[in-house]
C-alpha positions in Angstrom: 13.9 -24.7 -10.0 13.3 -22.1 -7.2 10.1 -21.7 -5.4 8.9 -18.1 -5.9 6.6 -16.6 -3.2 5.1 -13.2 -4.0 3.8 -11.4 -0.8 1.3 -8.6 -1.0 -0.9 -7.0 1.6 -4.5 -5.8 1.7 -3.1 -2.3 2.5 0.0 -0.6 3.8 0.9 -1.3 7.5 -0.7 -4.7 7.7 2.5 -6.5 8.8 3.7 -7.5 5.4 7.4 -7.2 6.2 7.2 -9.2 9.4 5.2 -11.8 7.5 8.0 -12.0 4.9 10.5 -12.4 7.7 8.4 -15.2 9.2 8.0 -17.0 5.9 11.8 -16.7 5.3 12.6 -17.9 8.9 10.4 -20.9 8.5 11.9 -21.8 5.2 15.5 -21.4 6.6 14.5 -23.6 9.5 13.4 -26.2 7.0 16.9 -26.3 5.5 16.2 -24.1 2.5 18.4 -21.3 1.1 16.3 -18.2 1.0 16.5 -14.8 -0.7 14.0 -12.0 0.1 13.7 -9.3 -2.6 12.1 -5.9 -2.3 11.7 -4.5 -5.8 10.9 -1.0 -4.7 11.4 0.5 -1.2 9.9 3.9 -0.5 9.9 6.1 2.6 13.6 5.4 3.4 16.4 7.9 2.9 19.7 6.6 1.4 22.1 5.1 3.9 24.5 8.0 3.5 21.8 10.6 4.0 21.6 12.6 7.2 17.9 11.6 7.4 18.8 7.9 7.4 17.8 6.0 10.5 14.7 3.8 10.0 15.7 0.4 8.7 14.5 -0.6 5.3 12.2 -3.6 4.9 15.0 -5.7 3.5 17.2 -4.9 6.5 14.4 -5.9 8.9 13.9 -9.2 7.1 17.7 -9.9 7.1 18.0 -9.2 10.8 15.0 -11.2 11.9 15.2 -14.2 9.5 18.9 -14.4 8.9 18.5 -14.8 5.2 19.9 -13.1 2.2 18.1 -10.0 1.0 18.2 -7.7 -2.0 16.6 -4.2 -2.5 16.4 -3.2 -6.1 15.3 0.5 -5.9 15.1 2.9 -3.0 13.1 6.1 -2.9 13.0 8.6 0.0 9.4 9.9 -0.2 6.9 7.8 1.8 4.5 7.5 -1.2 3.5 5.0 -3.8 6.6 4.1 -5.9 5.5 5.8 -9.1 4.6 9.0 -7.3 7.7 9.0 -5.2 9.9 8.5 -8.3 8.2 11.3 -10.2 8.7 13.7 -7.4 12.4 12.7 -7.1 13.1 12.7 -10.8 13.8 9.0 -10.9 12.9 6.7 -13.8 11.8 3.4 -12.3 12.7 0.1 -14.1 9.7 -1.5 -15.7 8.3 -4.5 -13.9 9.7 -6.8 -16.6 13.1 -5.6 -15.7 12.5 -6.4 -12.0 11.3 -9.8 -13.0 14.5 -10.4 -15.1 16.7 -9.5 -12.1 14.6 -11.7 -9.7 14.8 -14.7 -12.1 18.6 -14.3 -12.4 18.9 -14.1 -8.6 16.6 -17.0 -8.1 18.9 -19.5 -9.7 21.1 -19.6 -6.6 18.3 -20.2 -4.0 15.7 -22.7 -3.1 13.1 -20.1 -2.2 12.8 -16.5 -3.3 10.3 -14.2 -1.5 9.2 -11.1 -3.3 7.7 -8.3 -1.1 5.5 -5.8 -2.8 4.8 -2.2 -1.7 1.5 -1.6 -0.1 -1.4 -3.4 -1.8 -1.5 -5.5 -4.9 -2.6 -2.7 -7.3 0.1 -0.2 -6.2 2.1 0.9 -9.3 5.7 -0.1 -9.2 6.8 1.7 -12.4 5.8 4.7 -14.5 4.0 2.5 -17.0 1.3 1.3 -14.6 3.0 -2.0 -13.8 1.9 -3.6 -10.5 2.9 -6.4 -8.3 0.3 -8.5 -10.0 2.2 -8.0 -13.3 5.3 -9.1 -11.5 3.5 -12.3 -10.3 2.1 -13.1 -13.7 5.5 -12.7 -15.3 7.2 -14.8 -12.6 4.5 -17.4 -13.1 5.5 -17.7 -16.7 9.1 -18.4 -15.7 8.2 -20.8 -12.8 5.4 -23.0 -14.2 4.0 -26.1 -12.6 3.0 -24.6 -9.2 6.4 -23.1 -8.3 4.8 -19.7 -7.9 2.8 -18.8 -4.8 1.1 -15.6 -4.0 0.4 -14.9 -0.3 -1.8 -12.2 1.0 -1.1 -10.5 4.4 -4.3 -9.2 6.0 -5.4 -7.4 9.2 -7.2 -9.4 11.9 -9.7 -6.7 12.9 -12.8 -5.0 11.5 -12.8 -4.2 7.8 -10.4 -7.0 6.9 -13.0 -9.3 5.3 -13.9 -6.7 2.6 -10.3 -5.7 2.0 -9.0 -9.3 1.8 -11.8 -10.5 -0.5 -11.2 -7.6 -2.9 -7.5 -8.4 -2.9 -8.1 -12.1 -3.5 -10.5 -11.4 -6.3 -8.0 -9.0 -8.0 -5.4 -11.8 -8.0 -7.8 -14.4 -9.3 -8.8 -11.9 -12.0 -5.2 -12.4 -13.4 -5.5 -16.2 -13.4 -3.6 -16.8 -10.2 -5.1 -18.7 -7.3 -3.6 -17.3 -4.0 -1.7 -19.9 -2.0 -3.0 -18.5 1.3 -3.4 -15.8 3.8 -1.1 -14.6 6.6 -2.9 -12.7 9.4 -0.5 -10.0 10.6 -0.3 -8.5 14.1 -2.6 -10.8 15.9 -3.4 -9.2 19.3 -2.5 -10.8 22.6 -6.1 -10.4 23.7 -8.2 -10.8 20.5 -11.8 -9.5 20.6 -14.9 -11.0 19.1 -14.2 -9.4 15.7 -10.7 -11.0 15.5 -11.9 -14.4 16.6 -14.8 -14.4 14.1 -12.5 -13.1 11.3 -10.1 -16.0 11.7 -13.0 -18.2 10.8 -14.6 -15.9 8.2 -11.5 -15.0 6.3 -11.0 -18.5 4.7 -14.7 -19.0 4.4 -15.2 -15.7 2.5 -12.2 -15.9 0.3 -11.9 -19.6 -0.3 -8.2 -19.2 0.6 -6.6 -21.0 3.6 -5.0 -19.2 6.5 -1.3 -20.2 6.4 -0.1 -18.4 9.5 -1.1 -16.0 12.3 1.8 -13.7 13.3 1.5 -12.2 16.8 1.5 -8.5 17.4 5.0 -7.3 18.4 6.8 -10.1 16.6 9.1 -7.7 14.9 10.4 -6.5 18.3 11.6 -10.0 19.2 15.3 -10.8 19.4 16.4 -12.4 16.1 17.2 -15.7 17.7 13.8 -15.8 19.4 12.0 -14.8 16.2 13.7 -17.6 14.2 12.9 -20.1 16.9 9.2 -19.1 17.2 8.3 -18.3 13.6 7.8 -21.8 12.3 5.2 -22.3 15.1 3.0 -19.5 13.7 2.2 -21.6 10.6 -0.6 -24.2 10.6 1.0 -27.6 10.4 -0.1 -28.2 6.8 1.3 -24.9 5.6 4.8 -25.2 7.1 7.5 -24.9 4.4 
């Protein structure tokens, strides 16, 4: 049975995509077959559009980690998925449909990493379905601890409140988060960052699995894949 890792963030822009790439690269380095899935991508124009240019999250993960990726829905507006879909006249699949596709894809891989859009409560469909709903449904398909939910958080001021709120929301649905990934760790961390690295697991009761350095996404793919496993604490390596 595949291991399913659902990755959310405390907010948008916290380094979630690079964290997904790091998780995928570490799993590939451990000899696993890996698929990264992005159920809904917003803010990216279609590949054949004259406005196309910025790579989608799935493209970034594929380049950095060297794993298979799949994007299920793409919307051009840089907005929450349900709002972007409404503005573009698109009917989004319900989260149960996303889960069915992910489950079908998962049968061919050791690990499937599902990347959300923004925070855990962002609506992924027109019926109010969120990434939390995706995680709950995937947990029903992958019982016995094969579902993991990972929270990507910022290192600086404000992260304690945002991270604890996110963790509590996940626990409120009966899921214990597997761990935290600190995104964009500065080369010269200040007092707040150093203290937060201690206070994040203490305040949430959730371990820090990895610390991803700032600028990791700009590394050459070969360098990224070589260094990514070292960003994980020893006990959290795949």
